[in-house]
N, C-alpha and C positions, 0 to 999 in steps of 0.2 A: 682352436678358434671355430672350426666348422662344427664341432660337437656342441660348443656353447650356443651357436646360432640355432642348431637343431633343437636343443633343450629349451631355449627361449621361445622358439616357434611353437613347440609342443605345449608348454605351460601357458602360452597366450591362448592357444586353442581351448585349453581346459577352462580358462576364465570366460572365454567367449561362449562356449557351450553352456556353462552355468548361467551366464547372463541371458542367453536365449530362453532357457528353461524358466528363469525367474520372470522375464518379461512376458512370456506366454502365460504363466500362472497369474500374473497381475491382470493381464487382459481377460483371462477367463473369469476372474473375480468381477471385473467390470460387466461382463455379460450376465453374470449372476446377480446383478444389481447391488453389489457391495458398494457402499457409499464412497464417494471420492476421498473424503477425509480418512476413512479407514484404509483405503488402498494406499494413500500416501504413507500412513503409519506402517503398513505392511511392507511397502517398498523400503522404508527406512530400516525396519527390523531385518529384512532379508539382506539389505546392503551391508549392515553391520556384521551379520553372521558370515556372509560370503567373503567380505573384506578381511575379517579376522582369520578365516580359514586360509585365504590366499597368503596372508601375512605369516601365519604359523608354518605353512607348508612351503613357503618360499616360491610361490607361483607368480608368474608375470601377470600384470593386470592392465596392460596398455589398452586392450579392447574395451574394458570397463571404463577407463578414463576417456576414451574416444566418445563413447555414448554420452557421458556427462558433458563433454565439450560441445557436442552437437546441440544438446539442450540449452546450454548457456548461449551459444551463438544464435539460436532461434529467439531467445529472449532479447538479445541485443538488437536483432532485426526489427523488433517492435517499437523500440524507444522513440525514434523520431516521428513516425506516423502517429503514434499515440499522443505525443506532446502537441503536435500541430493540430490534429483533427479534434481531439477531445476538448482541449481548452477553448478552441473557437466555438465548438458546439455548445459547451456549457454556458459561456458568457452570452452568446448570441441568442439564447433562449429568452432573454429579457426582451419585451416587446417594443419598448421605446425609451428614450433618454430620460423622460420625466419619471418613469417607473424605475429606471436605473438609478437616478439621483436619489429617489426617496427610499423605497423598499429595497432596491437593489444594493445601494451603497451600505445601508444599515445591515442587511442580511449578509452580503459578501464580506463586509468589514468584520462582523462577528465571526464568520467562518474562518477567515484568514488569521484574525487575532488569536482565537482559541487554538488553531492549528500551530501557530508560531509558539504559543505558550507550551503546547504539548511537545513540540520539538525540543524546546529548552529543557523541559522536565525529562524527556527521554535521554537527552544528551547528559544531563547532570547525573541521573540515576545510573546510566551506563558507565560514566567515568568513575562513579563511586563503587559500582559492583564489578567493573572490569571483566565482562563476560568472556572475553577472548583470551584471558590469562590461562596459560597451560597448553594452548593450541598453537603450534608453529607450522607455518606453511612457507615454502619457497615461493618467491615472487615469480609469476609466469615469465617465460623467456622473452615474450614479445611486449612485456610491460615496461614502460619507461616512466620513471618517477618525474613528476612535474617540477619545474623550477618554482620557487616561491616568488610571486610577483609583487611589485610595489602596490600600495593602496590605489594610486591613480590608475595603474594598469588593470587592477581588479574592476574598477568602475568602468573603464573603457571596454573591457571584455564583456560586460553585461549588455552593451549596446549593440544591436545587430547592424552590421554594415552590408552583408550579403547573406540573406537567409538561406539561400541554396547552398552556398559554400559552408555556412555554419552547420547545416544539416549533414553535409558530406564529411565535415571534420568532427562531427560528434559534439559540437558545442551546444549544450542543452539550454543554458540560460538565455542566450540571444534568441533562440527559436521560441522559447516560452514568451518572451517579451513581444516578439513579432506577432505571435498568435493572439496575444491580448490586444494589440493595436488593430489587427484585422477584425476581431470580434466586436470591439467597440465601434469600429467603422460600420460594420453590418447593422448594429443597433441604431446608429445615428442615421444612416441613409434609409433604413427600413422604417423609421418613425415618420419620414416625410414621403418617401416613395416606396411603399412596401412591395409593389410589383417589380421594382428593379432588383431588389435583393432576394426575391422569392426563389429564383433559380439557384442562387448561391446557397441559400439556406437548405433547399432541397438536396443540393449536391452534398453539403456538409452532413446533413442528416443521413443520407445514403452512405456516405463514406464512413460515418461513425458506426453504422450498423455493420458494414463490411469489416472494419477494423476490429469491432467487438467480436465478430465471428472468427477472425484470424487469431485473436487473443484466446478465444475458447479452444481453438485447435491446439495451440501451444500449451495452454494450461492443462489440457487433457493428458499431456505427456509428462506432467509433473511426477507421478508415481515412479515412472521409469527413470526420469532424470535424477530424482532423489536417490533411488537405488544405486545408480551409477556413480554419482558424486560422493555419496557416503561410503559406498563400497570401495572406491578408489582411495579415499582418504584412510579408511580402516586398513586396507591392504598395505598402505605405505607406512602408517604410524602405529597401528595396533589399537587395542581397546582403551588403553590408558589415556590416550590423547583425546578420545571422544567424550570422556566423562564431563568435562567442563561445559559441554553443550547444554546441560541442564540449567546452567546459569542464565542462558538466554531466556528461558521461560520465566524464571524468577525475576530477572531484571525487567522484562517487558511487563509483567503483571504488576509489579510494584509501581512502575511508572504510570501504567493505565489506571490503577486504583487511586494514586495520588491525584491524577488529573480529574478523574471522575468525582471524587469526594471534595477535594479542596477547590478546584477551579469551577466545576459546574455548580457545586453547592454554594461556593462563594458568590458567583454571579447571580444565582437565584435569590440568595439572601440579601446581598448588598445592592444589586442593581434593580431587580424586580421587586425586592422586599417581600419575598414569599418564603414561607417555612420550607426549608430544604427537605426535611423528612417527609412532609406531606407531598411535596413535589415528586420526590423519588418514588413514593408509594403509588402516586397516580401514573407515573411514567413507567411503572414496572412492566406492563405488557409489551411496550416497545423494547425495553431492555431484554426481556425473555425471548421474544421472537427474533431479535437481531442476534442474540447469543447462539441460538439453536440453528438458525438458517444460514448464518454467516453471510447475509446479503442485505444491503441497504435497500435495494429495489424490492425484495420480498417483504421487507418490513414496512415499506411505504404506506400501504393501505391501513395497517394497524396504527402507524404513527399519526396519520391524518385523523383517525378516530380519537386517538389519545389527545392530540392537540386541541381538537374542537370540543369533544364531549367531556373529557376529564379536566383538561387545563383551562377550558372556557375561553379559548382564543377564537377570534372571529374566523369564519371560513375563508374570508378574503386573504387574511394573513397566512392561514394554514395552507391554503392551496398554492400560495406563492413560495413560502419558505420550504415546506416539506419536499416537494419534487426537486427544487434546486439543491437542497441539502443531500438528496440521494445521489447527486452527481458531483457535488463540489465540497461537501463538508466531511473531511476525513481526518479528524483529530488523531485517531488511533493508527490508521493505515498510512496516512501521509505525514503525521507529525511524530508520534512516539516511535513507531517501528523503524523508519529510515534512519533516525538518529541512533537508535540502539545498534542496528546492523552496521552503520558506518563506523562506529567506535569499535565494534567487534572485528570487522574486516581489517581496519587499520592496525589493530593489535595483533591479529593472526599473522599478517604479512609484515609486521614490524615496520610500518610506515607511519612516522610521527605526524600528528595533525597540529597545526598552529592555530592561533586565535582567529586569523582570517579564514581558515578552513571551517572553524565552528560557525562563523558568521555566514559563510556561503552555504553551509549545511542547513542552517535555519531558513535562510532566504529561499533556497531551492525547494526545501520541504514545503514551505508555504505556497509557493507558486505552483509546483508540480502537483500538489494535492488537489488542485482544481480539476485536473483531468483524469483522476483515478476512477475507474468504472466501479459501480456499486454492486459487484458480484464477487463471489469467493475467488481469490487467487490473484487478481491483477494488482494488489498492493505490492507484489514483487516488482511490478513494472515501475511503480513510483519509487521504490527503493533503488532500482536500477538507474533511474534518472539521477538520483542523489549521488550514488556511487560514481557514475560517469562524470558528473560535474566536479566531484572532488578528486577525480583521477585515481580512484581506488579500483583494484582488480575485481571484476564482476564474478570471477570464479568463487570468491569468498562467500558470496550470497548463496551459492548452491549448498554451502555447508549447513545453513539454517533452515532450508526448505522442509526438511523432514519434521521439524517441530512447529512449522509455521501454521499448520491447520489448527493446532491446539491454541496458539496465540491469536489466531484470526477470530476466534469466537469472542474473546475479550475486546479486540480491536473494533469489531463491528458493533458491539454493544456500546462502546464509547462513541463511535461515529454517529449512530442513530440517536443516542441521548443528546449529543451535541446539537443536532438539528432541532430536537424538542426544546432544548434550552434557548436556542436562538429564536425560535418562534415565539416563545414567551417574552423574551427581551424586546423583540421588535414590536409585538402587539402592545406591550406595556407602554412603549415610547409613542405609539400611534394612537393610544387611547382605545384600543380594541381588545383589551383583556378585561373580562368580567370578574374582577377581584372578589366581589361579594358572593357570586355564585361559586367561585372556586373555594372560598373559605367555608361556605355553608353546606357544601356537598357532604353528606354523611355516608352515602353509598356510592360505590363505583358505577359509572355509567357504561362501562365496557367490560365484558367478560373476556378473558384471555382465550377461552374456548371458541369464541366467535371468530377469531382470526383464522 
């Protein structure tokens, strides 16, 4: 017995020392200005190698698992503050109720509708491709499977009764709805007495900046968290179990491409009555910059130029839709990705999902997408919200973080293009789209290099 304990202690120290070396190496790469995405991939690769070695050598890996658990807990820490603050900040940016009723309702309506469609597409493609097949994980010891509620109970659970209690209990949907009520109230009161809500808006703006900074702190730990989570999984199950992770990439990109071509192209053709091929050609700079930067905020200046100079949408519409889209319109990050991950996690942990779970998934994806920050990484937070609402283990999300950076390029391109499409649709409905100039343009007005 004593010899077994000594052996376990020694082999745990081996995995801990290896982890310290790997973490130090990844940190060194950061100081050498190796890109974040590359460091995530390196962390994934090193985690695979270390985990397979631990598995083959029969070494203990509890220390590696502990590092991964710390990272997951830090992500959990962010869920409620993000839900409350970012949703309020996004909606309260509308200046008055008249604006909210006109441009706001049209713009937000298109954002939410396309995100809902994206979630449905992600769900259907994930169910068809079954990306979690072949990966089996034991349900965490502290995880409790939720009881299947009646339909009336589902409706009642959506209505907040005590927002503080809901936040403490991890009930995401009531907190989201409470945040929407507060945001609309801020817009309503601010349209009549702006000086009254100014301190609140300043507080929300400051809180948003602070929460964003906290998110950045946690996201910076992603390469280390990926190493630990993948390393622990590889140590437990070996290389054969990890091969199906490639299906996550394929599943995600199939869903993203379907949404990009069929939904965006269909809306442009059928609603705006514009040639989709010409539209995509003109929107190319937005797609390219979003794909390479993985940031809706970084793409915003280029997107404004594309919308006004290439698509011939009025500056009034462009200046309203594009900034709002950078904080609210996340078809890829808030629609496709959470649906794919939810199906993946449910399969990995052998937790069946019912029709009501699918409805909740789509609803929560639509609402939570409002508060996703337009920078690389926080799409994981939106996915966390969805998994929490569905009662799925968040540990499963850590299994896909190693390939998320690659998928994030496609997600961000879809996000930014969705904003461009919405600007065109809103401008067309408001009579502020110069169709003749759009059709007669023979040369591009914006060079990609100017970005």
